[in-house]
C-alpha positions in Angstrom: 136.1 97.6 73.7 132.9 96.9 74.6 132.2 93.7 76.0 128.1 92.2 75.6 127.0 90.3 78.4 125.8 86.8 77.4 122.5 85.9 79.1 124.0 83.0 81.3 127.2 86.3 82.2 123.7 88.5 83.5 122.5 85.7 85.5 125.2 84.2 87.0 125.6 84.5 90.9 122.0 85.6 91.1 119.7 84.9 93.7 116.0 84.2 93.1 115.2 86.9 95.2 117.0 89.7 93.3 116.2 89.0 89.5 114.0 90.9 88.0 111.1 89.2 86.2 108.0 90.6 84.4 105.1 88.4 83.7 103.1 89.5 80.7 99.0 88.3 79.8 95.9 89.1 81.4 92.8 88.4 83.5 93.3 84.8 86.0 96.1 83.5 83.6 98.6 86.9 84.8 96.8 86.7 87.8 98.4 82.9 88.7 101.7 83.9 87.3 102.1 86.9 89.8 101.0 85.0 92.2 103.4 82.4 92.0 106.2 84.8 91.0 105.9 87.2 94.5 106.7 83.9 95.9 109.9 84.2 94.8 111.0 87.8 93.9 110.3 91.4 95.0 111.6 93.0 91.6 108.3 91.8 89.5 106.5 93.8 87.2 103.4 92.8 86.1 102.8 93.6 82.2 99.1 93.5 81.2 96.6 93.5 78.3 94.3 96.4 77.1 91.6 94.9 75.0 88.9 94.7 77.5 85.6 95.7 76.0 82.9 93.6 78.3 81.7 94.2 81.2 82.4 97.0 84.1 85.6 97.4 82.0 84.2 98.0 79.3 81.5 100.4 80.3 84.1 102.4 81.9 86.3 102.5 78.6 83.4 103.4 76.8 82.0 106.5 79.3 85.4 107.7 80.1 87.7 107.2 77.9 90.3 105.2 80.2 92.4 102.0 79.6 90.1 99.1 79.9 90.9 98.8 84.3 89.6 95.4 84.7 92.9 92.7 84.3 95.2 95.6 85.5 92.9 95.3 89.0 93.2 91.4 89.0 97.2 92.1 88.4 97.1 94.5 91.4 94.8 92.3 93.6 97.4 89.2 92.5 100.2 91.1 93.7 98.2 91.7 97.3 100.3 90.3 100.3 99.2 87.3 102.5 98.9 89.4 105.8 95.2 91.0 106.7 95.9 94.3 104.8 96.7 92.5 101.7 94.0 89.8 101.9 91.6 92.6 102.6 92.3 95.2 100.0 92.5 92.3 97.6 88.8 91.2 98.2 87.9 95.3 98.4 89.7 95.5 94.7 87.2 92.1 93.7 84.2 93.4 95.3 81.1 93.6 92.3 78.3 95.6 93.3 74.6 93.8 93.3 72.1 96.8 92.7 69.4 97.6 90.3 70.8 100.6 88.6 73.6 101.7 86.7 76.4 100.1 89.3 75.9 96.5 88.8 78.4 94.4 88.5 80.3 97.0 88.5 84.1 95.9 90.4 85.3 98.5 93.4 88.5 98.4 92.2 87.8 98.9 88.6 85.7 102.5 90.1 88.8 103.0 92.5 91.5 102.7 89.3 89.5 104.8 87.1 88.7 107.7 89.5 92.7 108.3 90.7 93.1 107.9 86.5 90.2 110.9 86.5 92.2 112.9 89.0 95.8 112.2 88.0 95.5 112.2 84.3 98.3 109.9 84.1 97.6 105.9 83.8 101.2 104.5 84.9 100.9 106.8 88.2 98.0 106.1 89.1 98.4 102.3 89.0 101.4 102.8 91.0 99.5 104.8 93.4 96.8 102.3 93.8 99.9 99.4 94.1 101.3 101.6 97.3 98.2 101.9 99.0 97.6 97.8 98.4 101.4 97.2 99.5 101.6 95.5 96.3 104.5 93.0 95.9 105.8 94.6 92.8 104.4 96.5 89.5 101.5 96.5 87.4 101.7 98.8 84.2 99.2 98.5 81.0 101.3 96.9 78.1 100.3 99.7 75.6 99.3 103.5 75.8 95.5 103.4 74.2 92.8 101.1 74.7 93.1 98.0 71.9 90.5 96.1 70.2 91.3 92.8 69.1 90.0 91.3 65.8 90.5 87.7 64.8 89.5 85.6 61.6 87.7 82.7 62.4 86.4 79.6 61.0 82.7 79.7 62.2 80.6 76.7 63.2 77.9 78.2 60.8 80.1 79.0 58.1 83.4 76.8 58.6 84.6 77.0 54.9 85.2 80.6 55.0 87.3 83.2 57.3 85.3 85.8 59.0 86.0 88.5 60.9 84.8 88.6 64.6 85.8 92.4 66.5 86.1 92.5 70.2 88.2 90.5 72.9 84.6 89.4 74.6 83.2 88.3 71.7 86.5 86.5 70.2 86.7 84.9 73.3 83.0 83.1 73.0 83.1 82.9 69.1 81.3 79.3 67.9 83.8 78.4 65.7 87.5 78.0 65.3 90.2 81.3 65.8 92.8 81.3 63.3 94.8 84.6 64.1 94.1 87.8 65.9 95.3 91.2 65.5 95.2 94.6 67.2 92.9 97.7 66.3 95.0 100.0 65.8 97.7 98.0 64.5 101.0 100.0 65.8 99.7 101.1 68.8 102.3 102.9 71.2 103.9 100.8 74.0 104.0 101.4 77.3 107.3 103.2 77.5 107.6 102.0 81.4 106.8 98.4 80.3 109.5 98.3 77.8 111.9 99.5 80.1 111.0 96.8 82.5 111.4 93.6 79.5 114.7 95.5 78.3 116.1 95.4 82.4 114.6 92.2 83.2 116.5 88.6 83.8 113.3 86.8 83.0 110.4 87.1 81.1 107.1 84.9 81.6 104.6 84.7 78.4 101.0 82.7 79.5 99.2 81.0 81.3 95.5 82.9 79.9 93.6 83.5 77.3 95.3 82.4 74.5 94.0 84.7 71.6 92.9 86.9 73.6 95.3 87.6 76.7 98.4 85.9 75.7 98.6 86.4 71.9 98.1 90.5 72.3 101.0 91.2 74.6 103.2 90.0 71.5 101.5 92.0 68.7 102.0 95.7 70.2 105.3 96.2 67.9 107.4 98.2 70.8 107.0 95.5 73.1 107.8 93.1 71.0 110.5 94.2 70.0 111.7 94.4 73.3 110.6 90.8 74.1 112.9 89.6 70.7 115.9 91.6 71.6 116.1 91.9 75.7 119.1 89.5 77.0 116.5 88.1 79.5 115.4 84.7 79.3 111.9 83.9 78.4 109.5 81.0 79.8 105.7 80.0 78.9 103.6 78.9 80.6 100.9 76.5 79.1 97.3 76.4 79.8 95.7 73.4 81.2 93.1 73.1 79.2 91.4 74.2 76.3 89.0 76.9 76.7 85.5 76.5 75.2 85.1 78.6 72.0 88.3 80.6 72.4 90.9 77.6 71.7 88.8 74.6 71.5 90.4 71.5 69.6 93.5 73.0 69.7 96.2 70.5 71.2 99.6 71.7 73.4 101.6 71.8 70.6 98.9 73.8 68.3 99.3 76.4 71.5 103.3 77.0 70.8 102.3 76.7 66.8 99.8 79.6 67.4 102.3 81.8 69.3 105.4 81.2 66.5 103.1 82.2 63.9 102.3 85.5 65.8 105.3 86.0 66.6 108.0 84.2 64.6 111.4 85.9 65.8 110.7 85.4 69.3 112.8 82.5 70.9 112.0 81.2 74.1 114.2 79.4 76.9 111.5 77.1 78.4 108.3 75.9 78.5 106.3 74.9 82.3 103.3 72.1 81.3 101.4 70.2 83.2 102.2 65.9 82.9 98.3 65.7 81.7 99.7 67.8 78.7 102.4 65.8 77.9 102.0 63.2 74.5 103.7 60.4 74.4 105.4 60.7 70.9 106.9 63.6 72.2 105.5 66.1 70.1 105.1 69.0 72.5 109.0 69.0 73.6 109.9 68.8 69.8 108.0 71.9 69.3 108.8 73.7 72.3 112.9 72.3 71.1 112.2 74.4 67.5 111.1 77.3 69.7 114.8 77.3 71.3 113.4 75.6 74.6 113.5 73.1 76.7 110.2 71.5 78.3 110.2 71.5 82.2 107.2 68.8 83.1 105.7 69.9 86.8 102.5 69.2 88.6 100.9 72.9 88.3 97.6 72.4 88.7 95.0 73.1 91.5 94.2 69.6 92.0 94.0 66.5 88.9 91.5 67.2 86.0 91.2 71.1 86.8 92.1 74.0 84.8 93.5 76.4 87.3 97.1 76.7 88.0 98.1 76.5 91.5 100.2 79.9 92.9 102.4 77.4 95.0 103.3 74.2 92.6 103.5 76.9 89.9 106.1 78.8 92.2 107.8 75.6 92.7 107.9 75.4 89.1 109.2 78.6 88.3 112.3 78.2 90.9 112.8 74.7 89.3 113.5 76.5 85.8 115.2 79.4 86.9 117.9 77.5 89.0 118.5 75.4 86.0 118.9 77.9 84.1 
């Protein structure tokens, strides 16, 4: 007879440092989560969106036909250690050239990753090699095996009564209007097999913080990855943003953010939602919405300072630790 473990059985008796954790997203939000989580566990994987079409990443994507490396670079930098080696390499990865020619604004890390991909011909093997070079405390993987584009349905300020389709991550992030929903092109991209395997083997999945429509929602729209997120026995925790993002989520409340997630991935259930005290409304709407998704609301000071829109890695690590211990 086959005995199926419950999630509680699976996690019982495990120390935080032994837990396998997967964090999904992109940009500064994912970097904040990874910077926090590496303080708790060495069994850490960042699964990164690959839809960037602007700046250095967009240029390398167009010229070389590679995955956009920028968000992958930021995740790797976040996993660098706090010793001299780690800090040095994190700085090198993030350094951008200032020049009058075609190298202007290219990030060193983007060029390094693209060069290694060109040599190896395998994005995952290339990222693993860069992680080894950096002494990264975890692994970084793309969410999909091909570069993606984001399309959004938007109520533009100039045409608020009709939906307009806006294409491109950079364009959606800076749109002058209200984003209603997003989708991927191609709509059914192949998920990165290693990312799917990491989600299936995880004890905890972390979603957010980050640009809600262009970094967080895309990770829920790759069919193979979404199926793994729904079926995994891991516990799932969502981290809410600290403030609206001009253009992309302007006018959306914290409760609206949860409702957007439910609309894009209605079958996904959560176990916990982490929110800064400044996000909690007196009438309990946020807590009720979290509960409707299966989650308890964890209220914790996670901002760098009062009024900041940046998460503090040390405070966020404490919130993650508290959430995992109380599971």
